[in-house]
C-alpha positions in Angstrom: -49.2 -86.2 7.8 -45.6 -85.1 7.6 -43.2 -87.2 5.4 -41.3 -90.0 7.2 -37.7 -89.1 7.8 -35.4 -91.7 6.2 -31.7 -92.4 6.3 -30.0 -94.5 3.6 -27.2 -96.6 4.9 -24.6 -97.9 2.3 -24.2 -96.0 -1.0 -22.5 -98.6 -3.0 -24.1 -100.7 -5.9 -27.8 -100.5 -4.7 -27.7 -97.5 -2.4 -28.0 -94.8 -5.2 -31.2 -96.5 -6.3 -32.5 -96.2 -2.7 -31.6 -92.5 -2.6 -33.4 -91.8 -5.8 -36.6 -93.6 -5.0 -36.8 -92.3 -1.4 -36.5 -88.8 -2.9 -39.3 -89.6 -5.4 -41.7 -91.0 -2.8 -43.9 -88.2 -1.4 -44.6 -90.1 1.9 -40.8 -90.2 2.6 -38.2 -87.5 3.2 -34.5 -88.3 2.7 -32.6 -86.8 5.6 -29.2 -88.7 5.6 -26.9 -90.6 3.3 -24.4 -92.7 5.3 -21.4 -94.5 3.9 -17.8 -95.1 5.0 -16.6 -93.8 1.6 -17.6 -90.1 1.8 -16.5 -89.3 -1.7 -18.6 -92.1 -3.2 -21.6 -91.0 -1.2 -21.1 -87.3 -2.2 -20.9 -88.3 -5.9 -24.1 -90.4 -5.5 -25.9 -87.5 -3.8 -25.1 -85.2 -6.7 -28.6 -83.7 -7.3 -29.5 -84.0 -3.6 -27.0 -81.7 -2.1 -29.3 -80.6 0.7 -29.2 -84.1 2.2 -26.9 -84.6 5.2 -23.9 -86.8 4.6 -22.1 -88.8 7.2 -19.9 -91.8 7.7 -21.4 -92.4 11.2 -24.3 -94.8 11.5 -24.8 -93.6 15.1 -25.3 -90.0 13.9 -28.2 -91.1 11.7 -29.7 -93.1 14.6 -29.4 -90.2 17.0 -31.5 -87.9 14.7 -35.0 -87.8 16.2 -36.4 -86.8 12.8 -35.3 -90.1 11.3 -38.1 -92.6 11.7 -36.7 -95.3 9.4 -33.5 -96.5 7.7 -32.9 -98.3 4.4 -29.9 -100.5 4.6 -27.9 -101.5 1.5 -24.6 -102.8 3.0 -22.9 -106.2 2.6 -24.9 -109.1 3.9 -22.5 -109.9 6.8 -23.2 -106.4 8.3 -27.0 -106.7 8.2 -27.4 -108.3 11.7 -25.5 -105.6 13.6 -26.9 -102.6 11.7 -30.6 -103.9 11.7 -30.4 -104.7 15.4 -29.0 -101.3 16.3 -31.6 -99.5 14.2 -34.5 -101.5 15.7 -33.2 -100.9 19.2 -33.0 -97.2 18.5 -36.7 -97.2 17.6 -36.3 -97.0 13.8 -38.2 -98.8 11.2 -36.0 -100.8 8.8 -36.0 -101.7 5.2 -33.0 -104.0 4.5 -31.6 -105.4 1.2 -31.8 -109.1 0.8 -30.9 -111.4 2.4 -32.2 -110.2 5.8 -29.1 -111.5 7.5 -26.7 -114.4 7.1 -28.4 -117.0 9.4 -31.9 -118.1 10.4 -31.0 -117.8 14.1 -30.0 -114.2 13.8 -33.0 -113.5 11.6 -35.3 -114.8 14.3 -33.8 -112.5 16.8 -34.2 -109.5 14.5 -37.8 -110.4 13.9 -38.5 -110.7 17.6 -36.9 -107.3 18.3 -39.0 -105.7 15.6 -42.2 -107.2 16.9 -41.5 -106.4 20.6 -40.6 -102.8 19.7 -43.5 -102.3 17.4 -41.2 -101.5 14.4 -41.6 -102.4 10.8 -38.8 -104.8 9.6 -39.1 -105.2 5.8 -36.8 -107.0 3.4 -36.2 -105.5 -0.1 -37.4 -108.5 -2.1 -37.8 -106.1 -5.1 -39.1 -108.6 -7.6 -42.2 -109.3 -5.5 -43.2 -105.7 -6.3 -42.9 -105.9 -10.1 -46.2 -105.9 -12.1 -45.2 -109.2 -13.7 -44.8 -111.1 -10.4 -47.9 -109.4 -8.9 -49.9 -110.8 -11.9 -48.3 -114.2 -11.5 -49.4 -114.3 -7.9 -53.0 -113.4 -9.0 -53.0 -116.2 -11.6 -51.5 -118.8 -9.3 -53.5 -118.0 -6.2 -56.7 -117.4 -8.2 -56.5 -120.9 -9.7 -56.2 -119.8 -13.3 -53.4 -122.2 -14.0 -54.7 -125.0 -11.8 -52.4 -126.8 -9.4 -48.7 -126.1 -9.7 -46.9 -129.1 -11.3 -43.4 -127.5 -11.6 -41.4 -124.3 -11.5 -38.3 -123.8 -13.6 -36.2 -120.7 -13.1 -33.0 -119.5 -14.8 -31.2 -116.4 -13.5 -27.8 -116.2 -15.2 -25.5 -113.4 -16.5 -21.9 -112.2 -16.4 -22.3 -110.9 -12.9 -20.2 -109.4 -10.2 -18.5 -112.0 -8.0 -19.4 -110.9 -4.5 -16.7 -110.7 -1.9 -18.8 -112.0 1.0 -21.4 -114.3 -0.3 -21.6 -117.1 -2.9 -24.0 -117.1 -5.9 -26.7 -118.9 -4.0 -26.9 -116.2 -1.3 -26.5 -113.5 -3.9 -29.0 -114.5 -6.7 -31.2 -117.3 -5.3 -33.0 -115.0 -2.8 -34.7 -113.4 -5.8 -36.2 -116.7 -7.0 -36.9 -118.0 -3.5 -38.7 -114.9 -2.5 -40.8 -114.9 -5.7 -41.7 -118.6 -5.1 -42.7 -117.7 -1.5 -44.8 -114.7 -2.7 -46.8 -116.5 -5.4 -47.4 -119.9 -4.0 -50.8 -120.5 -2.4 -50.8 -120.3 1.4 -51.1 -124.0 1.9 -48.2 -124.9 -0.4 -44.8 -124.8 1.2 -41.3 -126.1 0.6 -40.4 -129.4 2.4 -36.9 -130.2 1.2 -34.0 -128.9 -1.0 -31.0 -130.2 -2.8 -28.2 -128.0 -4.2 -25.1 -128.6 -6.4 -22.6 -125.8 -6.7 -19.3 -125.2 -8.5 -16.4 -122.7 -8.6 -14.7 -123.2 -12.0 -12.7 -120.0 -11.8 -11.2 -120.5 -8.4 -12.9 -117.5 -6.8 -13.1 -119.2 -3.4 -16.9 -119.4 -3.4 -19.6 -121.0 -5.6 -20.1 -119.1 -8.8 -22.9 -121.3 -10.2 -25.5 -123.4 -8.6 -28.4 -125.7 -9.3 -31.1 -125.8 -6.6 -34.1 -128.1 -6.4 -37.0 -127.4 -4.0 -39.6 -130.0 -3.3 -43.0 -128.6 -2.4 -45.6 -130.1 -0.1 -47.9 -131.0 -3.0 -45.2 -133.1 -4.6 -44.3 -130.5 -7.2 -40.7 -129.7 -7.9 -39.1 -126.2 -8.3 -35.7 -125.9 -10.0 -33.5 -122.8 -9.8 -30.3 -122.2 -11.8 -28.2 -119.2 -10.8 -24.8 -118.3 -12.4 -22.4 -115.4 -12.3 -20.3 -116.6 -15.3 -22.7 -116.7 -18.3 -22.0 -114.2 -21.1 -25.7 -114.4 -21.9 -28.2 -112.8 -19.6 -31.3 -115.0 -19.1 -34.1 -114.2 -16.6 -36.8 -116.7 -17.3 -39.2 -118.5 -15.0 -41.9 -121.1 -16.0 -44.8 -121.9 -13.7 -46.4 -125.1 -15.0 -50.0 -125.8 -13.9 -52.5 -128.5 -14.5 -54.6 -126.0 -16.6 -52.2 -123.5 -18.0 -48.5 -122.5 -18.0 -47.0 -119.1 -17.2 -43.8 -118.0 -18.9 -42.1 -114.9 -17.4 -39.2 -113.6 -19.5 -37.9 -110.5 -17.7 -35.6 -109.4 -20.5 -38.3 -109.4 -23.1 -40.2 -106.1 -22.7 -42.5 -106.9 -25.7 -43.8 -110.1 -24.0 -42.6 -110.1 -20.5 -45.4 -112.4 -19.4 -47.3 -115.0 -21.4 -50.0 -117.5 -20.4 -50.1 -120.7 -22.4 -53.1 -122.9 -22.7 -50.8 -125.8 -23.5 -49.7 -128.8 -21.5 -50.1 -132.4 -20.7 -53.3 -133.9 -19.4 -53.7 -137.2 -17.6 -56.7 -139.1 -18.8 -59.0 -141.5 -17.1 -58.7 -144.8 -18.8 -60.0 -147.2 -16.2 -62.3 -148.9 -18.6 -59.6 -149.8 -21.1 -57.5 -153.0 -21.3 -54.0 -152.7 -19.5 -52.0 -152.3 -22.8 -54.4 -149.6 -24.2 -54.6 -147.9 -20.8 -50.8 -147.2 -20.7 -51.0 -145.5 -24.1 -54.1 -143.5 -23.3 -53.0 -142.0 -20.0 -51.3 -139.0 -21.5 -52.9 -136.3 -23.8 -51.2 -133.2 -25.2 -53.2 -130.0 -25.1 -52.4 -127.1 -27.5 -54.4 -123.9 -27.1 -54.0 -120.1 -27.3 -51.3 -118.0 -25.8 -52.3 -114.8 -23.9 -50.0 -111.9 -23.3 -51.5 -109.9 -20.5 -51.0 -106.1 -20.5 -48.9 -105.0 -17.5 -48.7 -101.6 -16.0 -45.4 -99.8 -16.2 -44.1 -99.0 -12.7 -40.7 -99.3 -11.2 -40.6 -102.0 -8.6 -38.4 -100.1 -6.2 -40.9 -97.3 -6.2 -43.5 -99.8 -5.1 -41.1 -101.1 -2.4 -40.8 -97.6 -1.0 -44.6 -97.0 -1.1 -45.1 -100.3 0.8 -42.5 -99.3 3.4 -44.2 -96.0 4.0 -47.6 -97.6 4.0 -46.6 -100.2 6.6 -45.2 -97.5 8.9 -48.1 -95.1 8.7 -50.8 -97.9 8.8 -48.9 -99.8 11.5 -49.2 -103.1 9.7 -46.9 -105.8 8.3 -45.4 -105.2 4.9 -45.9 -107.7 2.1 -42.3 -108.9 2.4 -42.0 -108.8 6.2 -39.4 -110.4 8.4 -41.3 -113.7 8.4 -41.1 -113.9 4.6 -37.4 -113.1 4.8 -36.9 -115.9 7.4 -38.6 -118.4 5.1 -36.1 -117.5 2.4 -33.2 -117.8 4.8 -34.4 -121.2 5.9 -34.1 -122.4 2.3 -30.7 -120.8 1.8 -29.3 -122.4 4.9 -30.6 -125.8 3.8 -29.2 -125.3 0.3 -25.8 -124.5 1.8 -25.9 -127.6 3.9 -26.9 -129.7 0.9 -24.1 -128.3 -1.3 -21.6 -129.1 1.5 -22.8 -132.7 1.4 -22.7 -133.3 -2.4 -26.3 -132.4 -3.1 -27.9 -134.4 -0.3 -31.7 -133.9 0.0 -32.2 -131.7 3.2 -35.5 -131.4 4.9 -36.7 -128.0 5.8 -38.3 -127.6 9.3 -42.1 -127.0 8.9 -42.1 -124.1 11.5 -39.5 -122.2 9.4 -41.5 -122.2 6.1 -45.1 -122.2 7.3 -47.1 -118.9 6.8 
């Protein structure tokens, strides 16, 4: 089959990565680079001089040889651009978040479905070897039932002009949570606290709690202001605990046979029973070997595969909507001093 013609829309922070990986994916052919800043796009295109350059999104959509577009523009522009691309008959890969509201996200998902087009969100971390292995371990029952999830994603980051830190960084953690949890485990409520200590006009750090249908609690800390970069997530299970340290290439993933067990002490006297309920387990630590593959290359391969095989991608519009539902609820909670906000079951069910 001929390679799928692709246009990349938005050549800012993330766009050059899309250009490079589209060019490196045999199933895709980069036809257009589109950005309002022609000089910036021309610089990014450097080694790909044969690719057509434009500042007109309509010109890309008018090209019959373009079957899909990859959109990496500010979140507030996603709705309009994704809708136009879908209505023009193009498949769409869009940077997270899908859009800035659940209501608009629903409309885009419906347009994609009615037009038979692929609508995929670039939840890149779901395509990393580490998260793929975590999904296998969690869904395969290797760690038992999830008891808690604790995630920290902090660094001295770019204060975004159009979204706060929740909408910028938390989609990574929420999409990972959605990707790895068993099908029957879903979020039921959230609570968020945010702060803007530098007067940026938007939250620069946030603490987000997510209650799961099993009673387990997930906690996410995101922060633009930390001079230290930390990317660590812990998945605690009844049998084992997974520690994912994304900035430690020597031991990116480790599985600990350590934890706390609850014992059956029904035959003991009440005083002895209280002391015997908890037991600490200390066992081996396994560091699984992980393949080396760039996640964004896997994203492009999945986009191409979903188009050619006429199937839903792993991170489809419905997965993106589940993340949006949690972000909207988190925003509402933060506006009400961390109130616990229930999440509608129909928005997070798989």
